[in-house]
ZAPA-736371 format. One record per residue: residue number from 0; residue in one letter; x, y, z of N, C-alpha, C, CB in turn. Coordinates in pm, whole numbers. Each point is the difference from the previous one (the first is absolute). Last residue first. Glycine has a CB too. Layout:
PALUM seq type   n_c1   n_c2   n_c3  ca_c1  ca_c2  ca_c3   c_c1   c_c2   c_c3  cb_c1  cb_c2  cb_c3
PALUM NUM    A      X      Y      Z      X      Y      Z      X      Y      Z      X      Y      Z
...
***
This chain:
PALUM seq type   n_c1   n_c2   n_c3  ca_c1  ca_c2  ca_c3   c_c1   c_c2   c_c3  cb_c1  cb_c2  cb_c3
PALUM 210    A  -1154   -100   2368    -13   -111     93    128    -17     82   -161   -114   -157
PALUM 209    D     46    428   -212     10     51    138     -8   -111    104   -102    213    -78
PALUM 208    R     76   -306   -400    112     93     17     21     42    146    -42     81   -232
PALUM 207    A   -260   -405    -30     54    -22    134    113     96     32    -65   -239    -18
PALUM 206    G   -155    225   -405   -111      9     94     44    -16    144   -148    -89   -177
PALUM 205    L    449     33   -182    -29    142     23   -117     19     95     88     50   -226
PALUM 204    I     41   -494    105    116     70     57    -37    143     37    155   -144   -137
PALUM 203    A   -474   -111    -92     16    -49    137    116     69     70    -94   -221    -70
PALUM 202    S     21    314   -382   -104     62     81      7    -48    145   -145     17   -203
PALUM 201    A    443   -208   -116     31    141     25   -104     66     90    114     10   -222
PALUM 200    V   -191   -455     85    118      7     88     30    144     36     93   -210   -104
PALUM 199    P   -442    125   -206    -35    -46    135    116      8     99   -166   -150   -105
PALUM 198    F    251    283   -359    -89     87     78    -34    -56    139    -93     79   -216
PALUM 197    V    345   -314   -139     77     88     88    -91     76     97    175     23   -179
PALUM 196    R   -360   -309   -159     76    -78     98     75     88    101     23   -179   -172
PALUM 195    D   -270    374   -184    -96    -83     73     70    -83    109   -145    -10   -205
PALUM 194    V    402    256   -102    -49     81    113   -106    -76     79     49    209   -130
PALUM 193    W    121   -401   -267    103      3    104    -53     70    125    181      0   -176
PALUM 192    L   -450      8   -200     -2   -133     62    106    -10    109    -84    -98   -214
PALUM 191    A     75    485    -45   -117     -2     88    -14   -135     70   -114    167   -150
PALUM 190    Y    446   -109   -182     38     61    127   -117      2     98    169    141   -121
PALUM 189    Q   -249   -287   -317     76   -100     76     43     57    135     81   -103   -215
PALUM 188    N   -305    396    -69    -91   -106     44     74   -110     76   -148     50   -195
PALUM 187    A    388    304     -9    -69     46    121    -94   -107     53     15    236    -81
PALUM 186    S    379   -434   -200    -96    108    -23    -60     43    134    -51    -87   -232
PALUM 185    P    555   -151    150   -141    -14     36    -82    124    -35     69   -153    183
PALUM 184    H    375     11   -471    -34     54    131   -151     -8     29    198    151    -18
PALUM 183    L    -17   -320   -402     85    -47    109    -52     43    137    193      8   -155
PALUM 182    G   -335    120   -309    -11   -144      9     81    -62    112    -40      2   -238
PALUM 181    D    -45    474     91    131    -62    -24     -2   -152     10    103    207     87
PALUM 180    E   -488     87      1     29    -20   -142    135    -67    -26   -138    199    -45
PALUM 179    V    -93   -305    512      0    123    -78     52    -31   -140     36    141    209
PALUM 178    L   -299   -518     91    128     67    -19    -19    132    -71    114   -221     -8
PALUM 177    L   -374   -230    135    -16    123     78    131     77      3   -178   -109    141
PALUM 176    T    154   -316   -376   -102     93    -51     -6    132     74   -128   -197    -68
PALUM 175    R    424   -183    162    -13    -12   -145    -92    108    -58     40   -246     21
PALUM 174    G     51    185    453    117     49    -71     -6    -11   -150    123    -61    197
PALUM 173    G   -426    -75    187    -35    115    -82    111     50    -89   -154     61    176
PALUM 172    D    208   -450    109   -136    -11    -52    -32    112    -99    -69   -110    214
PALUM 171    R    482    115      9     -3   -117    -87   -139    -21    -61    182   -105    138
PALUM 170    S   -112    445    178     73     35   -122     -2   -117    -98    147    158    130
PALUM 169    L   -333   -225    292    -84     93    -75     67     39   -131    -99     86    214
PALUM 168    D    337   -348     93   -103    -79    -67    -94     87    -81     15   -167    183
PALUM 167    T    315    378     79     58    -71   -115   -104    -82    -73    218     -8    119
PALUM 166    V   -242    282    293    -71     47   -120     49    -75   -124    -29    227    104
PALUM 165    D     46   -249    478     23    -69   -127    -85     62   -111     55   -212    124
PALUM 164    I    165    390    363   -124     -8    -76     30    -54   -139   -100    192    131
PALUM 163    W    306   -128    410     32    -43   -136   -129    -24    -74    219   -105     73
PALUM 162    H    -43    400    390   -106    -71    -71     47    -34   -141   -176    118    137
PALUM 161    A    504    -68    313    -73     79   -100   -107    -87    -66    206    145    -41
PALUM 160    G    133   -285    371   -128     44     54    -77     93    -92     98    -26    222
PALUM 159    R    335   -229   -274     14    134     58   -129     49     65    173     50   -173
PALUM 158    N   -148   -466    -59     92     -7    114     13    133     70    123   -180   -117
PALUM 157    E   -378    158   -279    -68    -67    111     90    -12    122   -138   -125   -166
PALUM 156    A    319    317   -232   -111     80     52    -62    -65    123    -45     84   -232
PALUM 155    R    386   -316     -3     54    119     67   -113     80     65    190      8   -166
PALUM 154    E   -314   -380    -94     68    -41    123     52    121     77     64   -217   -108
PALUM 153    R   -255    297   -315   -101    -44     97     64    -38    133   -144    -81   -189
PALUM 152    N    418    195   -177    -61    120     60   -110    -38    100     52    129   -209
PALUM 151    I    169   -487    -15     94     80     79    -70    118     64    186    -69   -151
PALUM 150    A   -423   -198   -147     24    -76    121     93     76     94    -35   -214   -127
PALUM 149    N    -39    389   -299   -113     24     90     12    -81    128   -142     48   -197
PALUM 148    F    462   -109   -144     14    134     57   -113     28     99    114     78   -211
PALUM 147    R   -135   -480    -26    115      0     91     16    135     68    114   -172   -143
PALUM 146    D   -444    131   -192    -39    -72    122    114     -3    102   -159   -140   -136
PALUM 145    I    246    319   -288    -88     90     75    -42    -66    131    -84    105   -215
PALUM 144    A    324   -371    -83     86    102     59    -81     98     84    159    -23   -193
PALUM 143    A   -393   -303    -51     76    -63    109     91    101     70     -8   -217   -125
PALUM 142    A   -229    358   -257    -92    -22    112     73    -63    119   -189    -27   -163
PALUM 141    V    431     80   -236    -27    129     63    -91    -18    121     27    115   -220
PALUM 140    A     64   -496    -41    121     46     70    -25    132     73    141   -116   -173
PALUM 139    I   -485    -56    -97     22    -89    115    120     47     81   -100   -193   -128
PALUM 138    P    -13    411   -283    -88     35    112     21    -87    123   -164     77   -167
PALUM 137    D    489     97   -235    -40   -129     56    -87     25    123    212   -113    -86
PALUM 136    T   -155    453   -349     38    -28    138    -49   -138     43     -6    246     50
PALUM 135    G    -17     29   -483     38   -140     11     45    -39    139     62      8   -235
PALUM 134    R   -246    420     68    146    -11     12     47   -144     18      2    226     99
PALUM 133    E   -465   -101   -130     62     58   -119    151    -16      2   -187    163    -12
PALUM 132    A    -70   -294    389    -20    -92   -113     70     51   -125   -220    -70     97
PALUM 131    A    214    342    292     87   -116     16    -10    -93   -119    -23     19    247
PALUM 130    F   -266    349   -239    139     48     -8     97   -117      9    -68    219    104
PALUM 129    P   -395   -293    -26     37      4   -141    143     48    -22   -238     43    -54
PALUM 128    T    136   -271    530    -44    115    -79     36    -13   -148     26    140    204
PALUM 127    V     77   -428    195   -125    -33    -69    -43    109    -98    -68   -134    200
PALUM 126    S    458    159     95     21   -102   -104   -125    -33    -79    178    -93    142
PALUM 125    W   -100    398    250    -14     60   -133     10   -104   -112     97    210     91
PALUM 124    D   -238   -185    452     65    -88    -96    -25     52   -142    -27   -199    157
PALUM 123    P     58    463    356    -84    -57   -105     82    -84    -99   -156    196     23
PALUM 122    I    275   -112    505     38     41   -135    -96    -63   -102    243     24     71
PALUM 121    S   -393     93    447     78    -96    -77     27     55   -140   -100   -190    131
PALUM 120    L     35    500    313    -77    -63   -107     91    -94    -78   -154    200    -16
PALUM 119    V    140     30    532     87    -51   -106    -88    -71   -101    199    -26    159
PALUM 118    L   -269    408    256    -62    -93    -92    103    -40   -105   -229    101     38
PALUM 117    V    222    130    494     66    -19   -129    -71   -109    -80    221     73     99
PALUM 116    R   -301     68    365    -50    104    -89     60    -11   -141    -30    148    200
PALUM 115    R    157   -428    171   -139    -30    -31    -63    104    -92    -18   -114    221
PALUM 114    A    464    155    -35     -8    -86   -118   -143    -31    -40    218    -98     66
PALUM 113    E      8    514    200   -111    -94     17    -17    -83   -127   -114    158    161
PALUM 112    G    419    223    -84     48   -119     65   -107   -107     21    166    143    110
PALUM 111    G   -237    272   -345     20     27    142     47   -120     78   -173    171    -18
PALUM 110    A    119   -149   -463   -127    -23     69     15     18    151    -68   -158   -181
PALUM 109    F    442    191   -105    -91    105    -44   -137    -12     68    120      7   -220
PALUM 108    G    200   -344    301     42    127     59    -92    114    -38    233    -82     -5
PALUM 107    V   -300   -332   -198    -41     -5    140     40    128     72     22   -251     -1
PALUM 106    A    123    206   -441   -146     14      5    -50     -1    144    -17   -112   -224
PALUM 105    R    475     29    142    -34    141    -23   -150     21     13    198     24   -152
PALUM 104    D    -45   -464    180     45     77    116    -37    147    -15    188   -162     34
PALUM 103    L   -261   -110   -400   -101    -24    103     37     71    129    -53   -222   -103
PALUM 102    L    363    233   -247   -118     83    -31   -110    -18    104     56    -18   -244
PALUM 101    A    325   -253    276     36    139     29   -117     93    -26    239    -50    -58
PALUM 100    A   -290   -400    -59      4     13    146     35    144     40     67   -242     21
PALUM  99    F    -48    129   -475   -138     12     46     -4     18    151    -78   -142   -194
PALUM  98    E    491     61     -1    -44    137    -25   -146     19     39    165     17   -185
PALUM  97    E     25   -450    232     76     95     81    -53    142    -18    202   -147    -18
PALUM  96    G   -388   -199   -249    -34    -16    141     70    101     90    -36   -239    -45
PALUM  95    Y    144    220   -419   -134     55     24    -36     -7    148    -69    -68   -232
PALUM  94    E    463   -138     96     14    145     -2   -134     66     28    190    -18   -164
PALUM  93    D   -197   -444    118     73     38    122     16    152      9    122   -221     -6
PALUM  92    A   -311     27   -382    -95      1    110     69     41    130   -135   -178   -115
PALUM  91    S    336    348   -361    -15   -119     83   -105     19    110    238    -56    -47
PALUM  90    R   -246    287   -458     75     11    125    -35   -115     93      9    249    -25
PALUM  89    G   -172   -120   -439     77   -120     31     83      8    125      4    -39   -238
PALUM  88    R   -334    353     27    141     21    -35     89   -119     36    -38    244     34
PALUM  87    Y   -427   -248     71      8     25   -144    145     16    -45   -226    108      7
PALUM  86    Q    127   -149    459    -21   -125    -72     21     18   -150   -162    -73    177
PALUM  85    N    181    456     85    112    -88     39    -11   -131    -77     11    105    231
PALUM  84    N   -364    185   -272    112     37    -87    129    -71     39   -108    221    -36
PALUM  83    V   -291   -281    293    -20    -55   -134    118     32    -92   -246     23     32
PALUM  82    G    193    127    437     73   -122    -31    -15    -50   -141    -27    -54    232
PALUM  81    I   -276    360    165    123     15    -78     59   -137    -31     43    225    106
PALUM  80    L   -418     72    207    -16    -97   -109    117     18    -95   -255      0     19
PALUM  79    L     29    193    481    125    -34    -69    -29   -109   -102    139     63    203
PALUM  78    S   -392    345    155     -6   -120    -85    133    -18    -72   -249     29    -30
PALUM  77    V     20    230    498    109     -5    -98    -16   -128    -81    157    135    150
PALUM  76    L   -430    214    238     -6   -116    -89    115     11   -100   -253    -20     28
PALUM  75    A    204    340    308    -93    -94     60     -7   -130    -80   -132    191     90
PALUM  74    Y    568    144    -43   -118    -24    -82    -88   -103     70    127     55   -214
PALUM  73    P    282    323    392    -57   -134    -16   -122      0    -92     84    -57    228
PALUM  72    P    320    251   -406    -87    -81     85    -40     78    126    110   -209    -87
PALUM  71    A     67    346   -415     -2     51    138    -97    -82     84     58    231    -81
PALUM  70    P    276   -302   -398   -134      8     59      7     36    148    -82   -169   -166
PALUM  69    R    425    178   -243      3     39    141   -141     16     57    217    115    -41
PALUM  68    A    -11   -219   -419   -131     63     28     -9     50    144   -103   -150   -171
PALUM  67    A    492    -88     13    -11    127    -71   -129     73     37    134    -95   -187
PALUM  66    A    -55   -338    361    100     92     55    -11    138    -64    152   -194     43
PALUM  65    I   -421   -149   -214    -47     41    133     98    100     60   -114   -223     33
PALUM  64    G    235     26   -437   -110     93    -19    -56     50    132    -54   -115   -211
PALUM  63    E    387   -222    210     57    129    -40   -110    105    -16    189   -119   -116
PALUM  62    L   -327   -317    205     73     52    115     60    136    -30     50   -234     72
PALUM  61    L   -249      9   -426   -101     53     92     67     54    126   -170   -162    -89
PALUM  60    E    443    -55   -217    -42    131    -53   -110     61     85     63    -75   -231
PALUM  59    D     90   -359    330    104     97     32    -37    139    -50    171   -182    -10
PALUM  58    T   -469   -177    -89      8     26    143    104    106     35    -74   -233     39
PALUM  57    T   -110    281   -524     34   -120     76      9     38    148    126   -100   -199
PALUM  56    W   -395    357   -236     85     -4    117     18   -142     54    -75    230     54
PALUM  55    G   -207    -68   -436    131    -59    -24     88    -14    122    -16     93   -221
PALUM  54    T   -368    274    215      0   -117    -87    143    -48    -23   -211     80   -111
PALUM  53    T     90    178    560     31     32   -139      1   -130    -80    136    204     68
PALUM  52    A   -268     41    459      2   -115    -92     29     50   -140   -165   -128    144
PALUM  51    I    -17    305    344    140     -3    -43     15   -126    -84     88    129    207
PALUM  50    I   -524    186     -6     52   -112    -75    147     22    -35   -228    -44    -92
PALUM  49    E   -212    197    433    133     44    -42     67   -121    -66     19    176    189
PALUM  48    A   -568    -73   -125    118    -85     13    125     73    -45   -143   -202    -36
PALUM  47    A   -276    468    245     37    -64   -126    128    -80     19   -110    185   -132
PALUM  46    E   -155   -124    579     55     88   -102     22    -78   -130    110    142    178
PALUM  45    I   -491   -253    206    134    -34    -47     44     96   -109    -39   -240     59
PALUM  44    D   -378     73    301     62    125    -41    146    -29    -36   -156    139    149
PALUM  43    I   -296   -464   -157    133     16     57     65    125    -58     23   -249     31
PALUM  42    G   -462     45   -145      1     96    109    133     19     67   -230    -60     34
PALUM  41    A     95   -202   -434    -30    -72    124      6     91    123     90   -206   -105
PALUM  40    E     25    366   -326   -141    -40     -8    -45    -71    127     23    -20   -248
PALUM  39    R    431    125    204    -80    121     25   -148    -31     -5    183    140    -96
PALUM  38    L    111   -484    -17      9     30    142    -81    124     36    227   -105      4
PALUM  37    R   -188    -13   -458    -82    -98     72      0     29    150     50   -171   -178
PALUM  36    A    232    432    -94   -141     31    -27    -92    -94     76     63     85   -227
PALUM  35    V    399   -169    247    -34    121     75   -148     35    -20    238     83    -23
PALUM  34    L    -68   -434   -235    -12    -37    140    -39    119     85    170   -179    -35
PALUM  33    Q    -77    249   -418   -128    -67     16    -22    -42    146     13    -80   -238
PALUM  32    D    401    260    130   -103    104     -6   -139    -60     15    148    137   -147
PALUM  31    P    226   -428    126      2     77    124   -108    108      3    244    -45     17
PALUM  30    W   -203   -222   -417    -58    -69    114     12     79    130     53   -214   -113
PALUM  29    R   -111    476   -344    103    -90     52    -53    -66    126    186    143    -98
PALUM  28    L   -417    205   -134    -43   -138    -24    107   -102     35   -148     85   -180
PALUM  27    G    211    389    220   -131    -20     62    -50   -141    -16    -49    237    -42
PALUM  26    A    372    -46   -320      9     32    142   -140     -5     59    206    145    -36
PALUM  25    A   -133   -441   -393    -15    140     38     16     16    150   -152     37   -195
PALUM  24    V    400   -427    -83   -129     26     63     -5    146     44    -18   -241     78
PALUM  23    G    409     20   -271   -107     -6    -98   -139     27     54    139   -159   -116
PALUM  22    E    215     30    471     40     23   -139   -119    -19    -93    235    -76     53
PALUM  21    G   -181    123    468   -112    -19    -91     35     33   -143   -150     50    187
PALUM  20    I    396    -60    254    -19    128    -68   -112     -9   -101    241     55     33
PALUM  19    T   -130   -447    193    -46     98     99    -21    137    -62    121   -127    177
PALUM  18    Y     47   -239   -430   -130    -44     50    -57     95    106     69   -233    -48
PALUM  17    S    370    290   -147   -107     34    -94   -137    -37     52    160    -32   -184
PALUM  16    D    160     42    574     47     15   -138   -118     34    -90    189   -163     41
PALUM  15    G   -113    242    523      2   -108    -98     57     36   -135   -192    -85    116
PALUM  14    L    -68    264    389    134    -19    -54     -1   -111   -104    101     78    217
PALUM  13    A   -441    288     79      2   -118    -86    135     -7    -71   -251     10    -32
PALUM  12    L    -12    236    487    118      1    -86      4   -131    -79    127    150    161
PALUM  11    F   -492    173    150     25   -126    -67    117     16    -96   -244    -65     20
PALUM  10    R    -40    307    438     94     17   -110     40   -137    -53     84    218     97
PALUM   9    A   -535     11    191    103   -102    -13     88     31   -121   -151   -172    108
PALUM   8    P   -110    565    166    -14    -99   -108    116    -99     -3   -126    169   -131
PALUM   7    I    -60     68    576    105     22    -98    -12   -104   -110    153     98    177
PALUM   6    A   -425    -94    218    -40    112    -85    104     31   -107   -127     92    192
PALUM   5    S    184   -429    149   -107    -44    -90    -44    111    -94    -75   -160    174
PALUM   4    A    399    237    168     56    -82   -107   -106    -38   -100    171    -86    156
PALUM   3    S   -256    540     96     21   -138     44     54    -79   -117   -185     15    171
PALUM   2    Q    278    517   -126    -91   -100    -54     29   -135     64    -17    126   -216
PALUM   1    P    119    347    475     53    -94    -98   -105   -100    -45    225     27    101
PALUM   0    M   -308    491     52     -9   -133     59     50   -103   -102   -197     71    147
***
């Protein structure tokens, strides 16, 4: 007898860069893994997160990484967090917007064409970190660039019907202390704060899987 949809564990695909792969954080403490743990605690049957992400990736490199990984949709939940390396390398906001739109299209496709199952996380602000201070980075300029990029991904996400979740303010509050040893990337404790914001949205999506 075939299983009902509710008896099949939800599948979660997380797309991104260092912030999704969890540079410097042990497996299990990355934000997608923490989210899965929280969802399971809430009684939601969900598989371990499938992660396509590499430290340093830009939007075009994530597109290439997805093509190489060949994920197998549909997924009940898809997350997308990308763009910090576009900003860091000095790439244009226009280029970012075009490539982010292509990535969002892919994410919606992986979610079975349902944009409501896609979570877009804002780009954290690395300008407040010790890493930035040591390199003499202009924090005002970086913060302004991050805000421009986030305005783009927010507009694209909301126009498409995906969920946009702001974690940038958390990175600015915790970015001086809640970091791993490199003085740049978030610690498990900072990721837990992110999950506090992602969890209600994700649980609402997955709780309505059969609706």
